[in-house]
TIRO-2110 file (N, C-alpha, C; in Angstrom, 1 decimal):
// TIRO-2110
-29.6, 0.1, 30.1, N, 1, A
-30.1, -0.3, 28.8, CA, 1, A
-29.5, 0.7, 27.7, C, 1, A
-29.6, 2.0, 28.0, N, 2, A
-29.1, 2.9, 27.0, CA, 2, A
-27.6, 2.7, 26.8, C, 2, A
-26.8, 2.5, 27.8, N, 3, A
-25.4, 2.2, 27.7, CA, 3, A
-25.1, 1.0, 26.9, C, 3, A
-25.9, 0.0, 27.0, N, 4, A
-25.7, -1.2, 26.2, CA, 4, A
-26.0, -1.0, 24.8, C, 4, A
-27.0, -0.2, 24.4, N, 5, A
-27.3, 0.1, 23.1, CA, 5, A
-26.1, 0.9, 22.5, C, 5, A
-25.6, 1.9, 23.2, N, 6, A
-24.5, 2.7, 22.7, CA, 6, A
-23.3, 1.9, 22.5, C, 6, A
-23.0, 1.0, 23.4, N, 7, A
-21.8, 0.1, 23.2, CA, 7, A
-22.0, -0.8, 22.0, C, 7, A
-23.2, -1.3, 21.8, N, 8, A
-23.4, -2.2, 20.6, CA, 8, A
-23.3, -1.4, 19.3, C, 8, A
-23.8, -0.2, 19.3, N, 9, A
-23.7, 0.7, 18.1, CA, 9, A
-22.2, 1.0, 17.8, C, 9, A
-21.5, 1.3, 18.8, N, 10, A
-20.0, 1.6, 18.6, CA, 10, A
-19.3, 0.4, 18.1, C, 10, A
-19.6, -0.7, 18.7, N, 11, A
-18.9, -2.0, 18.3, CA, 11, A
-19.2, -2.3, 16.8, C, 11, A
-20.5, -2.1, 16.4, N, 12, A
-20.9, -2.3, 15.1, CA, 12, A
-20.3, -1.4, 14.1, C, 12, A
-20.2, -0.1, 14.4, N, 13, A
-19.5, 0.9, 13.5, CA, 13, A
-18.1, 0.6, 13.3, C, 13, A
-17.4, 0.2, 14.4, N, 14, A
-15.9, -0.1, 14.2, CA, 14, A
-15.7, -1.4, 13.4, C, 14, A
-16.6, -2.3, 13.6, N, 15, A
-16.5, -3.6, 12.8, CA, 15, A
-16.8, -3.3, 11.3, C, 15, A
-17.8, -2.4, 11.0, N, 16, A
-18.1, -2.1, 9.6, CA, 16, A
-16.9, -1.4, 9.0, C, 16, A
-16.2, -0.5, 9.7, N, 17, A
-15.0, 0.2, 9.2, CA, 17, A
-14.0, -0.9, 8.8, C, 17, A
-13.7, -1.8, 9.7, N, 18, A
-12.7, -2.8, 9.4, CA, 18, A
-13.1, -3.7, 8.2, C, 18, A
-14.4, -4.0, 8.2, N, 19, A
-14.8, -4.9, 7.0, CA, 19, A
-14.7, -4.1, 5.7, C, 19, A
-15.0, -2.8, 5.7, N, 20, A
-14.8, -2.0, 4.5, CA, 20, A
-13.3, -1.9, 4.1, C, 20, A
-12.5, -1.8, 5.1, N, 21, A
-11.0, -1.7, 4.8, CA, 21, A
-10.5, -3.0, 4.2, C, 21, A
-10.9, -4.1, 4.8, N, 22, A
-10.5, -5.4, 4.3, CA, 22, A
-11.1, -5.7, 2.9, C, 22, A
-12.3, -5.2, 2.7, N, 23, A
-12.9, -5.4, 1.3, CA, 23, A
-12.1, -4.6, 0.3, C, 23, A
-11.7, -3.4, 0.6, N, 24, A
-10.9, -2.6, -0.4, CA, 24, A
-9.6, -3.2, -0.7, C, 24, A
-8.9, -3.7, 0.4, N, 25, A
-7.6, -4.3, 0.2, CA, 25, A
-7.7, -5.6, -0.6, C, 25, A
-8.7, -6.4, -0.3, N, 26, A
-8.9, -7.7, -1.0, CA, 26, A
-9.3, -7.4, -2.4, C, 26, A
-10.1, -6.4, -2.7, N, 27, A
-10.5, -6.0, -4.1, CA, 27, A
-9.3, -5.6, -4.8, C, 27, A
-8.4, -4.9, -4.2, N, 28, A
-7.1, -4.4, -4.9, CA, 28, A
-6.3, -5.6, -5.3, C, 28, A
-6.1, -6.5, -4.4, N, 29, A
-5.3, -7.7, -4.7, CA, 29, A
-5.9, -8.5, -5.9, C, 29, A
-7.3, -8.7, -5.8, N, 30, A
-8.0, -9.4, -6.9, CA, 30, A
-7.8, -8.7, -8.2, C, 30, A
-7.9, -7.3, -8.2, N, 31, A
-7.7, -6.6, -9.5, CA, 31, A
-6.3, -6.7, -10.0, C, 31, A
-5.3, -6.6, -9.0, N, 32, A
-3.9, -6.8, -9.4, CA, 32, A
-3.7, -8.1, -10.1, C, 32, A
-4.2, -9.2, -9.5, N, 33, A
-4.1, -10.5, -10.0, CA, 33, A
-4.7, -10.7, -11.4, C, 33, A
-5.7, -9.9, -11.7, N, 34, A
-6.3, -9.9, -13.0, CA, 34, A
-5.6, -9.0, -14.0, C, 34, A
-4.6, -8.3, -13.5, N, 35, A
-3.9, -7.4, -14.3, CA, 35, A
-4.5, -6.0, -14.5, C, 35, A
-5.5, -5.7, -13.7, N, 36, A
-6.3, -4.4, -13.8, CA, 36, A
-5.7, -3.5, -12.7, C, 36, A
-4.6, -2.8, -13.1, N, 37, A
-4.0, -1.9, -12.1, CA, 37, A
-4.8, -0.6, -11.8, C, 37, A
-5.5, -0.2, -12.8, N, 38, A
-6.4, 1.0, -12.6, CA, 38, A
-7.3, 0.8, -11.4, C, 38, A
-8.0, -0.4, -11.5, N, 39, A
-9.0, -0.7, -10.4, CA, 39, A
-8.2, -1.0, -9.1, C, 39, A
-7.1, -1.6, -9.2, N, 40, A
-6.3, -1.9, -8.0, CA, 40, A
-5.9, -0.6, -7.3, C, 40, A
-5.4, 0.4, -8.1, N, 41, A
-5.0, 1.7, -7.5, CA, 41, A
-6.2, 2.4, -6.9, C, 41, A
-7.4, 2.3, -7.5, N, 42, A
-8.6, 3.0, -7.0, CA, 42, A
-8.9, 2.3, -5.7, C, 42, A
-8.9, 1.0, -5.6, N, 43, A
-9.2, 0.3, -4.3, CA, 43, A
-8.2, 0.6, -3.2, C, 43, A
-6.9, 0.8, -3.6, N, 44, A
-5.9, 1.1, -2.6, CA, 44, A
-6.1, 2.5, -2.1, C, 44, A
-6.6, 3.4, -2.9, N, 45, A
-6.9, 4.8, -2.5, CA, 45, A
-8.0, 4.8, -1.5, C, 45, A
-9.0, 4.0, -1.8, N, 46, A
-10.2, 3.8, -0.9, CA, 46, A
-9.7, 3.2, 0.5, C, 46, A
-8.9, 2.2, 0.4, N, 47, A
-8.4, 1.6, 1.6, CA, 47, A
-7.5, 2.6, 2.4, C, 47, A
-6.7, 3.4, 1.7, N, 48, A
-5.9, 4.4, 2.5, CA, 48, A
-6.8, 5.4, 3.2, C, 48, A
-7.9, 5.8, 2.6, N, 49, A
-8.8, 6.8, 3.2, CA, 49, A
-9.5, 6.1, 4.5, C, 49, A
-9.8, 4.8, 4.3, N, 50, A
-10.4, 4.1, 5.4, CA, 50, A
-9.4, 3.8, 6.6, C, 50, A
-8.2, 3.6, 6.2, N, 51, A
-7.2, 3.1, 7.2, CA, 51, A
-6.4, 4.2, 7.9, C, 51, A
-6.8, 5.4, 7.8, N, 52, A
-5.9, 6.5, 8.4, CA, 52, A
-5.6, 6.3, 9.9, C, 52, A
-6.5, 5.6, 10.6, N, 53, A
-6.2, 5.3, 12.0, CA, 53, A
-5.4, 4.0, 12.2, C, 53, A
-5.2, 3.3, 11.1, N, 54, A
-4.5, 2.0, 11.2, CA, 54, A
-3.2, 2.1, 10.3, C, 54, A
-2.3, 2.8, 10.8, N, 55, A
-1.0, 3.1, 10.1, CA, 55, A
-0.2, 1.9, 9.8, C, 55, A
-0.5, 0.8, 10.5, N, 56, A
0.3, -0.4, 10.3, CA, 56, A
0.0, -1.0, 8.9, C, 56, A
-1.1, -0.6, 8.3, N, 57, A
-1.5, -1.1, 7.0, CA, 57, A
-0.8, -0.4, 5.8, C, 57, A
-0.3, 0.8, 6.1, N, 58, A
0.2, 1.7, 5.1, CA, 58, A
1.3, 1.0, 4.2, C, 58, A
2.3, 0.3, 4.9, N, 59, A
3.4, -0.3, 4.0, CA, 59, A
2.8, -1.4, 3.1, C, 59, A
1.8, -2.1, 3.5, N, 60, A
1.2, -3.1, 2.6, CA, 60, A
0.5, -2.4, 1.4, C, 60, A
-0.2, -1.4, 1.7, N, 61, A
-0.9, -0.6, 0.7, CA, 61, A
0.1, 0.0, -0.3, C, 61, A
1.2, 0.5, 0.3, N, 62, A
2.2, 1.2, -0.6, CA, 62, A
2.9, 0.2, -1.4, C, 62, A
3.2, -1.0, -0.9, N, 63, A
3.9, -2.0, -1.7, CA, 63, A
3.1, -2.4, -2.9, C, 63, A
1.8, -2.7, -2.7, N, 64, A
1.0, -3.1, -3.8, CA, 64, A
0.9, -1.9, -4.8, C, 64, A
0.8, -0.7, -4.3, N, 65, A
0.8, 0.5, -5.2, CA, 65, A
2.1, 0.5, -6.1, C, 65, A
3.2, 0.3, -5.4, N, 66, A
4.5, 0.2, -6.2, CA, 66, A
4.5, -0.9, -7.3, C, 66, A
3.9, -2.0, -6.9, N, 67, A
3.9, -3.1, -7.9, CA, 67, A
3.0, -2.8, -9.1, C, 67, A
1.9, -2.1, -8.8, N, 68, A
1.0, -1.6, -9.9, CA, 68, A
1.7, -0.6, -10.8, C, 68, A
2.4, 0.3, -10.1, N, 69, A
3.2, 1.3, -10.9, CA, 69, A
4.2, 0.6, -11.8, C, 69, A
4.9, -0.4, -11.3, N, 70, A
5.8, -1.2, -12.1, CA, 70, A
5.1, -1.8, -13.3, C, 70, A
4.0, -2.4, -13.0, N, 71, A
3.2, -3.1, -14.1, CA, 71, A
2.8, -2.1, -15.2, C, 71, A
2.6, -0.8, -14.8, N, 72, A
2.2, 0.2, -15.7, CA, 72, A
3.4, 0.9, -16.3, C, 72, A
4.6, 0.3, -16.0, N, 73, A
5.9, 0.8, -16.6, CA, 73, A
6.2, 2.2, -16.1, C, 73, A
5.8, 2.6, -14.9, N, 74, A
6.1, 3.8, -14.2, CA, 74, A
7.2, 3.5, -13.2, C, 74, A
8.3, 3.2, -13.7, N, 75, A
9.4, 2.7, -12.8, CA, 75, A
9.9, 3.7, -11.8, C, 75, A
10.1, 4.9, -12.2, N, 76, A
10.6, 5.9, -11.3, CA, 76, A
9.6, 6.1, -10.1, C, 76, A
8.3, 6.2, -10.5, N, 77, A
7.3, 6.4, -9.4, CA, 77, A
7.3, 5.2, -8.5, C, 77, A
7.4, 4.0, -9.1, N, 78, A
7.4, 2.8, -8.2, CA, 78, A
8.7, 2.8, -7.3, C, 78, A
9.8, 3.2, -7.8, N, 79, A
11.0, 3.3, -7.0, CA, 79, A
10.8, 4.3, -5.9, C, 79, A
10.2, 5.4, -6.2, N, 80, A
10.0, 6.4, -5.1, CA, 80, A
9.0, 5.9, -4.0, C, 80, A
8.0, 5.1, -4.5, N, 81, A
7.1, 4.4, -3.5, CA, 81, A
7.9, 3.5, -2.6, C, 81, A
8.8, 2.7, -3.2, N, 82, A
9.6, 1.8, -2.5, CA, 82, A
10.5, 2.5, -1.5, C, 82, A
11.1, 3.6, -1.9, N, 83, A
11.9, 4.4, -1.0, CA, 83, A
11.1, 4.9, 0.2, C, 83, A
9.9, 5.3, -0.1, N, 84, A
9.0, 5.8, 1.0, CA, 84, A
8.8, 4.7, 2.0, C, 84, A
8.6, 3.5, 1.6, N, 85, A
8.4, 2.3, 2.5, CA, 85, A
9.6, 2.1, 3.3, C, 85, A
10.8, 2.1, 2.6, N, 86, A
12.0, 1.8, 3.3, CA, 86, A
12.4, 2.9, 4.4, C, 86, A
12.1, 4.1, 4.0, N, 87, A
12.5, 5.2, 4.9, CA, 87, A
11.5, 5.4, 6.1, C, 87, A
10.2, 5.0, 5.8, N, 88, A
9.2, 5.2, 6.9, CA, 88, A
9.0, 4.0, 7.7, C, 88, A
9.1, 2.8, 7.2, N, 89, A
8.9, 1.6, 7.9, CA, 89, A
10.2, 0.7, 7.7, C, 89, A
11.3, 1.1, 8.2, N, 90, A
12.6, 0.4, 7.8, CA, 90, A
12.7, -1.0, 8.4, C, 90, A
12.0, -1.4, 9.4, N, 91, A
12.1, -2.7, 10.0, CA, 91, A
11.0, -3.7, 9.6, C, 91, A
10.1, -3.2, 8.8, N, 92, A
8.9, -4.0, 8.4, CA, 92, A
9.3, -5.0, 7.3, C, 92, A
8.5, -6.1, 7.2, N, 93, A
8.6, -7.1, 6.1, CA, 93, A
8.5, -6.4, 4.8, C, 93, A
7.7, -5.3, 4.7, N, 94, A
7.4, -4.6, 3.4, CA, 94, A
8.6, -3.8, 3.0, C, 94, A
9.4, -3.3, 4.0, N, 95, A
10.7, -2.6, 3.6, CA, 95, A
11.7, -3.6, 3.0, C, 95, A
11.7, -4.8, 3.6, N, 96, A
12.6, -5.9, 3.0, CA, 96, A
12.1, -6.2, 1.5, C, 96, A
10.9, -6.3, 1.3, N, 97, A
10.3, -6.6, 0.0, CA, 97, A
10.6, -5.4, -0.9, C, 97, A
10.4, -4.2, -0.4, N, 98, A
10.6, -3.0, -1.2, CA, 98, A
12.1, -2.9, -1.7, C, 98, A
13.0, -3.2, -0.7, N, 99, A
14.5, -3.2, -1.1, CA, 99, A
14.7, -4.2, -2.2, C, 99, A
14.1, -5.4, -2.2, N, 100, A
14.3, -6.4, -3.2, CA, 100, A
13.7, -5.9, -4.5, C, 100, A
12.5, -5.2, -4.5, N, 101, A
12.0, -4.7, -5.8, CA, 101, A
12.9, -3.6, -6.3, C, 101, A
13.4, -2.8, -5.5, N, 102, A
14.3, -1.7, -5.9, CA, 102, A
15.6, -2.3, -6.6, C, 102, A
16.1, -3.3, -5.9, N, 103, A
17.3, -3.9, -6.5, CA, 103, A
17.0, -4.6, -7.9, C, 103, A
15.8, -5.2, -8.0, N, 104, A
15.4, -5.7, -9.3, CA, 104, A
15.3, -4.6, -10.3, C, 104, A
14.7, -3.5, -10.0, N, 105, A
14.6, -2.4, -10.9, CA, 105, A
15.9, -1.9, -11.3, C, 105, A
16.9, -1.8, -10.4, N, 106, A
18.2, -1.4, -10.7, CA, 106, A
18.9, -2.3, -11.6, C, 106, A
18.8, -3.6, -11.4, N, 107, A
19.4, -4.6, -12.2, CA, 107, A
18.8, -4.6, -13.6, C, 107, A
17.6, -4.3, -13.8, N, 108, A
16.9, -4.3, -15.1, CA, 108, A
17.2, -2.9, -15.8, C, 108, A
17.9, -2.0, -15.1, N, 109, A
18.2, -0.7, -15.7, CA, 109, A
17.1, 0.3, -15.7, C, 109, A
16.0, 0.1, -14.9, N, 110, A
14.9, 1.0, -14.9, CA, 110, A
15.0, 2.2, -14.0, C, 110, A
15.9, 2.1, -13.1, N, 111, A
16.2, 3.2, -12.2, CA, 111, A
17.8, 3.4, -12.1, C, 111, A
18.2, 4.6, -11.9, N, 112, A
19.7, 4.8, -11.8, CA, 112, A
20.3, 4.0, -10.6, C, 112, A
21.5, 3.6, -10.7, N, 113, A
22.2, 2.8, -9.7, CA, 113, A
22.9, 3.7, -8.7, C, 113, A
23.4, 4.8, -9.1, N, 114, A
24.2, 5.7, -8.2, CA, 114, A
23.5, 6.9, -7.8, C, 114, A
22.8, 7.5, -8.6, N, 115, A
22.1, 8.8, -8.4, CA, 115, A
20.8, 8.6, -7.5, C, 115, A
20.7, 9.2, -6.3, N, 116, A
19.5, 9.0, -5.5, CA, 116, A
18.3, 9.6, -6.2, C, 116, A
17.2, 9.0, -6.0, N, 117, A
15.9, 9.6, -6.5, CA, 117, A
15.4, 10.7, -5.7, C, 117, A
14.6, 11.6, -6.2, N, 118, A
14.1, 12.7, -5.5, CA, 118, A
13.3, 12.2, -4.3, C, 118, A
13.4, 12.8, -3.2, N, 119, A
12.7, 12.4, -2.0, CA, 119, A
13.2, 11.3, -1.2, C, 119, A
14.3, 10.6, -1.7, N, 120, A
14.8, 9.5, -1.0, CA, 120, A
15.8, 10.0, 0.0, C, 120, A
16.0, 9.2, 1.0, N, 121, A
16.9, 9.6, 2.1, CA, 121, A
18.2, 8.8, 2.1, C, 121, A
END
C-alpha cells in the first residue's frame, strides 16, 4: 500500500511539472501573439527554469525569445540567440528556422553580412 501511494505521488508531481511547463510556453505564445514581448520573455524564463531536465525544449524556447528580441528591435541580441540555436542544435527544425530568421535580418541590414557576431562559431 505504501509503495502504491509513493508511486502515485511521484506520478502526480511529474505531471504537475509538465503541466506547469506547458502552461508557461503556451502563455508565452499567447503574449507574443498579442504583441506583449515583455510578458512573453517572462514566461519563457519561467519555462526555462522548469524545463532544465527537458533539454529538447530549449531550441523552441530560444527561437521564440529571438523573435521577441526582433520585435523589440534588439536585432544583434536576436541574431546571437539564433546563432546559439544553430550551434547547439544544428539538426533541429528550430536551427533551420533560426537560419531563415538570420538571413532575413541580414537582408534587411540589421546584422552584418560578413563580420561574425560575438559568440558565434
